[in-house]
C-alpha positions as CSV (number, residue, x, y, z in Angstrom):
1,M,101.6,71.5,98.5
2,I,104.7,73.6,97.8
3,I,102.6,76.3,96.1
4,G,100.4,76.5,99.2
5,F,103.5,76.9,101.4
6,F,104.8,79.8,99.3
7,A,101.3,81.4,99.3
8,L,101.1,81.1,103.1
9,L,104.6,82.5,103.4
10,W,103.7,85.5,101.1
11,L,100.6,86.2,103.2
12,F,102.7,86.1,106.4
13,T,105.1,88.5,104.9
14,L,102.2,90.9,104.1
15,G,101.0,90.6,107.7
16,I,104.3,91.8,109.2
17,N,104.9,94.5,106.6
18,P,106.7,97.3,108.4
19,I,106.1,101.0,107.5
20,A,109.2,101.6,105.5
21,K,109.1,105.3,104.7
22,S,107.4,108.3,106.3
23,T,107.1,110.9,103.6
24,L,104.3,113.3,102.9
25,E,104.1,111.9,99.4
26,E,103.3,108.5,100.9
27,S,100.9,109.9,103.4
28,D,97.2,110.6,103.4
29,L,95.6,113.6,105.1
30,V,92.5,113.8,107.4
31,T,91.3,117.0,109.0
32,G,89.0,117.0,112.0
33,V,88.4,118.2,115.5
34,L,90.7,116.6,118.1
35,I,88.7,115.0,120.8
36,S,91.4,113.0,122.6
37,I,95.1,112.4,122.7
38,E,96.5,110.0,125.3
39,E,99.4,107.8,126.1
40,R,98.3,104.1,126.1
41,G,99.2,100.8,124.5
42,G,102.9,100.1,124.3
43,P,105.6,102.0,126.0
44,G,105.2,105.7,125.1
45,D,102.6,105.1,122.4
46,V,100.3,108.1,121.8
47,F,96.7,107.6,120.5
48,I,94.7,110.4,118.8
49,R,91.0,110.5,118.1
50,I,89.1,113.0,116.0
51,K,85.4,113.8,116.0
52,D,83.2,111.6,113.8
53,S,85.9,109.1,113.0
54,S,86.1,105.5,114.1
55,K,89.8,105.3,113.3
56,N,92.6,105.3,115.8
57,Y,95.6,107.5,114.9
58,Y,98.8,106.6,116.7
59,I,102.4,107.7,117.1
60,N,104.5,104.8,118.0
61,R,106.6,105.7,121.0
62,G,105.3,109.2,120.7
63,T,106.4,110.4,124.1
64,E,109.9,109.2,123.4
65,R,109.8,111.2,120.1
66,G,108.9,114.5,121.9
67,I,105.1,114.4,122.2
68,N,104.0,115.9,125.5
69,V,100.4,114.6,125.8
70,I,99.4,117.2,128.5
71,Q,100.7,120.1,126.5
72,T,99.2,118.9,123.2
73,N,95.8,118.5,124.9
74,A,96.1,122.1,126.2
75,D,97.1,123.4,122.7
76,A,94.9,121.3,120.4
77,L,91.9,119.8,122.2
78,D,88.6,120.7,120.6
79,K,90.5,122.4,117.7
80,V,90.8,121.5,114.1
81,V,93.9,119.4,113.4
82,D,95.5,118.0,110.2
83,I,96.7,114.4,110.6
84,Y,98.9,113.0,108.0
85,Y,99.1,109.2,108.2
86,A,101.1,106.5,106.4
87,R,99.4,104.9,103.4
88,H,99.9,101.4,104.7
89,W,97.9,98.1,104.9
90,S,98.7,95.1,107.1
91,L,97.2,91.7,107.5
92,L,97.4,92.4,111.2
93,D,94.9,95.3,110.7
94,P,92.8,94.0,107.8
95,F,89.9,96.6,108.4
96,D,92.4,99.5,108.4
97,G,91.2,100.8,111.8
98,N,94.6,102.1,113.0
99,K,96.6,104.8,111.2
100,H,100.3,105.5,111.8
101,V,100.7,109.3,112.1
102,T,103.5,110.9,110.1
103,K,102.7,114.5,110.9
104,L,100.3,116.4,113.2
105,V,99.4,120.1,112.7
106,C,97.1,122.4,114.6
107,G,96.5,126.0,113.5
108,G,99.6,126.0,111.3
109,Q,101.8,124.8,114.2
110,V,103.5,121.5,113.6
111,L,103.1,119.4,116.8
112,Y,104.8,116.3,115.5
113,N,106.7,115.5,112.3
114,K,108.2,112.2,111.4
115,T,108.6,113.1,107.7
116,G,111.0,116.0,108.0
117,Q,109.0,117.9,105.4
């Protein structure tokens, strides 16, 4: 009984595992054609979609962190972008469909950078 409790507690802890660091070393890279960037979800959250990908890439409170969705659409829509995202797994997203963006680059221009690198 007590082992079951601790196993459940451990699983719960995995489920609420926050994204601790945002470094390029702890990020993966995907390159693709930007097909949408929009503000939706929570307050100021920015969601990004690239062609031929079923994943959602998001910037938590992106508009508060300086992302201008209208300007980014004008600059990067239908262009190739590099999206760096945190290497992170959560029980709340067991199929890994949402990726936390750490850096967004289009044509060599950094549009967003949480890593400082």
